[in-house]
N, C-alpha and C positions, 0 to 999 in steps of 0.2 A: 504493500500500500504506500509506503514511503517513496518507493521508486516511481509509482504512478503520480503522486503529488509533485515530486521533483520534476518529472517530465512535463506535467501540465503547467507548472509555473514557468517553464522555459519556452513554452509554445506561444508564439505571437500570433494570435488569431482573433478575429472580430466575432467569432461564433461563441455561443454561451458555454459555460463550464460543464454542464451536463453532457452536451454533445461531444466536447473534447474528451471528457471522462469515458464515455461509451466508445468513442473511436479508439483511444489508446488501449482501453481494456479489451476491445474487440481484436485489435492487432495482437495483443499478448496471448489471447485465447486461441486465435488462429495459429500463432507460432507454437503454442503448446500442443497443437494437434498435428504438427508437421514432422515429428520424429518418433514419439513414443509408440504409435501404432505399428511401426516397423521394428524398432529396437527391442520392443517387448517380446518379440518372438524368440530371440536368441536364448534367454534363460530357460525356456520350456521346449526348446527344439528337440531334445532327446525324448521327451514325452510325446511330442507330435510324431516323431519317427516311429516310436513304438506302437502308438495307437493306429496309425495308418500304414504301417509296414513299408515305410519309404526306404528306398536305397540311397546311397551316398549322392548320386547325381540328382535325384529328386529333391533331397534335402538341400543340396547346394542351390538348386533352382529356386527354392522357396525364399532363400536369402538374396538371390541375385535378381529375382523377378521385379521387385520394386525399382531397382536401379535401371533396368531395361525400360520399365514404364516411365520413369523420370525422363530418360533420354528421348523416348518417342513422343511423349506428351508435351514436353517443355516448349518446343517450337510452336505448338498450336495455341499456347496460352495467350500470346500477344494478339493473335487473330480473334480469339474469344473475347478479349477485352475490348477490341475495336467494335465488335458487334453488340456486346451486352453491357459494357462498362466494367470498371474495376470491381465495384461493390457486388454486383450480381455475379460476376465471374468467381469472386472469392466465396460467395454464398454457395455456388455450385460445387466448388472445391470441398467445402465443409460437408455438404450433403453426400458427395461421393465417399469421403473418408468415413462418415457415419454409417453409410450402407455397408461398406467393406468391413468395418469393425463389428457391426451387429451380425453380419453373416457368419462370423466365427462360432456362433452357438450351434450352427448346423453341422451335424456329424457326417461330414463328407470331405474327403481329400480334394475332390474336384472343386467344390465350393470354396474351400480354403485357398486354393491357388487363384481362383477367379476373384475372390474377395480381396486377396493381397494385391492383385494387379489393379483392381478398382481403387484401392487405397493409394497405390503408387501414382495413379493418374491424378487423383485429388491433391496429393501432396505436391506433385509437379506443378500444378496450376498455382497453388499457394506459394511455392518457392519462387516462381517466376514473377508473380504479380505483387507480392508484398513490397519488394524494393521499388516497384513502379508507384504504388500507392504512397509510400513514404516520400518519394521524390516529388510527388504532386502536392501532398498535404503538409509535409514538413520539410520544405526545401532548404531551410537554414538549420535544421537539426537532423540531417541525414545520419551522421555518425552516431549520435546519441540514440536515435530510434533503432538503427540497425544493430548496434551493440546490445541494446536492451532486448530486442525480440530474439536475437540469437541466444542470449543468456536464458531467456524463457524456454526456448527449445531445449537447451542443454539441461536445465534444471528439471523440467518435466520428463524429458526422455530418460535421464539418468535415474531419477526417483522411481519412475514406473518400472524400469528394468530391475531395480533393487527390490521393489515390492511385489513383483509378479509371482514369485515362488511362495512367499508367505500368504498372499491372497488366494492362490490356487489351493493351498493346504488348509485354509480357514474353512472349517466345517465341511471339508472335502468338496469345495466348489468345483475344483478341476481347472485345467488350463484353459478350456474353452470359455467358461464364464469369466475367468480372470482376464483373458484378453478382451472379451466383449464388453467388460465393465467400463473400458475407457470411452465407450460411446456416451456415457453420462457427461463427461467433460466436453465432448464434441457437440452434444445437444445444447449445453450451456453456451458454447461459442456461437452456435447458430442463433440462439435467442438474443444474445447480446448484439449480434451483428445485424439483426433484422432492421433496426431503425436506420442503418446506413444505406439501405436499398432506396431510400427516398433522396439520397444525396448524390449528386454527380453521376447519375446512372449511365450516362453516355460520355465518352471522352470528348473533350473539346475538338472542334473541327480542325483547329490548327495542329493538333497532335496526330491526326490521321493522315498518313501518307503511304501510298502504295510502294514507295521506294525506300522506306525506312529500313526494313529488314535487309534489303539488298545492300544498302550503304553500310550497315553494320558488318555484314559478312565480308566486305571488302576493306574494312578498316584495320590497320596494323595495331592500333591501340586496343580495339575490341578483341583481337586475337590474343594480345598479351594478357588481358584480364581473363579471357576464357581459359588460357593455358595455365595461368596461376591457379584458378579454381579447379581446373581439371587435374593437374598433377597433385594438388593438395588432396583432392578427393581420392585419387589413385592410391596415394600413400595411406590416407586415413582408413579406407576400407580394407586394405591389407592388414592393418593393425587390428581393426575391429573383428576381422575374420580369423586371424591366425596368431594374435599376440599370446593367448594362453598356451598354444602349442610351442611357440618360440620360447616362452619362459620355462615350460616344463623341460624342454631340451637343455635349457641352461641350468637345470638342477633344482628348480622350484617345484613344490608340490602342486597338485591340481587345484586344491583349495586356494592356495596363495596366488597362483596364476590367475584364477578367476577374480580374486579381490583386486589384483593389480590392473586387470582389464577394466574393472569398475572404476578404479582410480583414474585410469586414462580417460574414460568417458566423462567423469565429473570434472576433471581438469580442463577438458575441452570447453566447458561452459564458463570457466573462470575469467577468460580474457575479456568477456563483456564488462565485468566490473572495472578492470584496469583501463580498457580502451575507451570507455564512455567519456571520461574527462580528457584523455589524451588526444583522441582523434578530433575532438571539437577545437583543439588549439593548433593542430598541425595542418598546414596546407599542402606540404610535400611529405609523402609517406615512404619514400624510397629506402632510406636507411632503416626505418623500423621494419618494413617487410623483409628486406634483405637479411637483417640480423636474426629475425625469428626463424626464417627458413633455414639459414645456415646452422642455427642452434638445433633445429630438428634433424638435420643431416648428421650432426655430431652425436646426437643421442641415439640415432639408428645404429651407428657404429659402436656406441657404448654398450648397447644390448648384446652385441657380438663379442666384444673384447673384454668387457667387465660386467658379466651378468649378475654378479653379487650386488651391484648397485641398481637393480632392476626398478625399485620404487622410484628412485630419482629419475631414471631414464623414462619410465612410463608416464609419470606425472608431467615431466617437462615436454615429452612428445605430445601428450594430450593438450597441454597449454598452447604449444606452437601450432598444432593442427587447428584448434579453435580460433586462435588469433588470425592465422592466414585466411581462414574461412570468413571471419568478420571483415577483414580488410578487403578481400575480394568482393564481397557483397556491397561494401561501402563504395568501392570503385565503380560498381554498376551504376550507382546514382551520382557519384561525384564527377564522373567522366562523361556524363551524357547531358543533353540540353533540355530534355522534356520527358514526361512520363512515358510516352509511347516509345521513344528511343531507348529509355531505360528498360521497358518491358521486352523490346526486341533483343537488346544485349543480354538481358537476363535469360531469355529463352535460348539464345545461342550458347551462352556460357554453360548453362545447366545441361543442354543437350550433349555437348562435347564432353563436359565434365563427368556426367554420369556414365557415358559410354566408356570413358577411361576407367572410372571407378569399378564398373562391372567386370573389366578385364583384369584388374589388379589382383584380387584374390585367386583368380584362375591361374595367372602367370606365376604368382608366388607359390601356389601349390604344385605346379608343374616343375618349378625349379627345385622344390623340396624332394619331389619324387626322383628327379634326375640325379641330384647330388647327395640325396639321403641325409640332408641337414638343412637348416634354415639360414645358412650364411648367404646364399645367393639371394634370398628374399630380402634380407636386411641390407645388402649392398644395393638392391633394387630400390628400397625405400630411401636410402641415402641419395641415389641418383635422382629420384623423383623430387626430393627436397631441394637439391641443388638447382634443378630446373625451376622449382617454385621461386628460389632466390633470384634467378635471372629474370623471369617474367614479372615477379613482384617488384623488382627494382625498376623495370621499364614502365610498368603500369602505375607505379607510385608517383610518377611525375605530375606536377600540378598543371595538367592540360586537359582538354576535352576532345572528344572525337571530332575530327576535322582539322584540328590544330597541329597534329603530329606531322 
């Protein structure tokens, strides 16, 4: 609540306090719906495999399917916003997420896969359009709002992942009801968002351009931002998928490895607290982005050469991952001229980014099978972080698309 009041005090708007409160709260609740429905699967994956007799490939597809949905649906989100407006498009995203989450109560592997894909489409729309909404309604508070909603994503996602097992065991509810219970928060988000459907339901005519997306795809700066987010996602999803196995190979117990993966996810939410005041003051983010990405590369090597310091490496890696993600999302708004250009860039960045993310765990697993150890995967993470450093330095310049 303090964070909400702090943000509201900083927003310069002629609209009344209640409308601002509902808008900011609605943004946070949408953000809270954009990670937990996917990350909540991992803790109960073994139970899902056992109940539906899934093989390794099918189980892997269940975790990769949302990323594929993100990649396919992200480019379509900007077009949806042009036709329906940002508010209605985000409402559609929440409805899709809600339908997918509720479908998990149905005892069917096919429905589980379909529902997960539907959730992925809804999350993709939300991921693409929230930066555009912030660009339009909070043009002078982009860094603050972006850091805050990413913080909300991390807190709700991490908390839900930690609570899903106790919830499933509570009075023997089971994993299906535990996963479906998140629909309560999605319904709350829908209710809070309903008043926004009366506001700005169509983009301004000046924002609608048939050439916007083509210009974005031909911009060097747009590609630099896209590859920053892409290689950060590539590295992050390798860690989310394989960090426990990497730590177990390094001599840690399975229980400790799971706890460290949880620490990685929680740490990825912390940069929002640090970057909220920092980004508001920085016009040029080159050194900041470069330093964080290089630190991530160092920690990847640290897991390989000094596994006894795994807690330090895991927490720092999570922090660097979350920070680069926040910076990349901020660049989507800071480097564009209007909300539709921001939506087009967000769609491009998330399409390429999630395609890269979907290949990361697969390539890392293949390297492990070939070398029979995780060294190759960790060197791959280091290389990915170095590429983040390069593209982060280039996209951190204080310029906008068309100026480079």
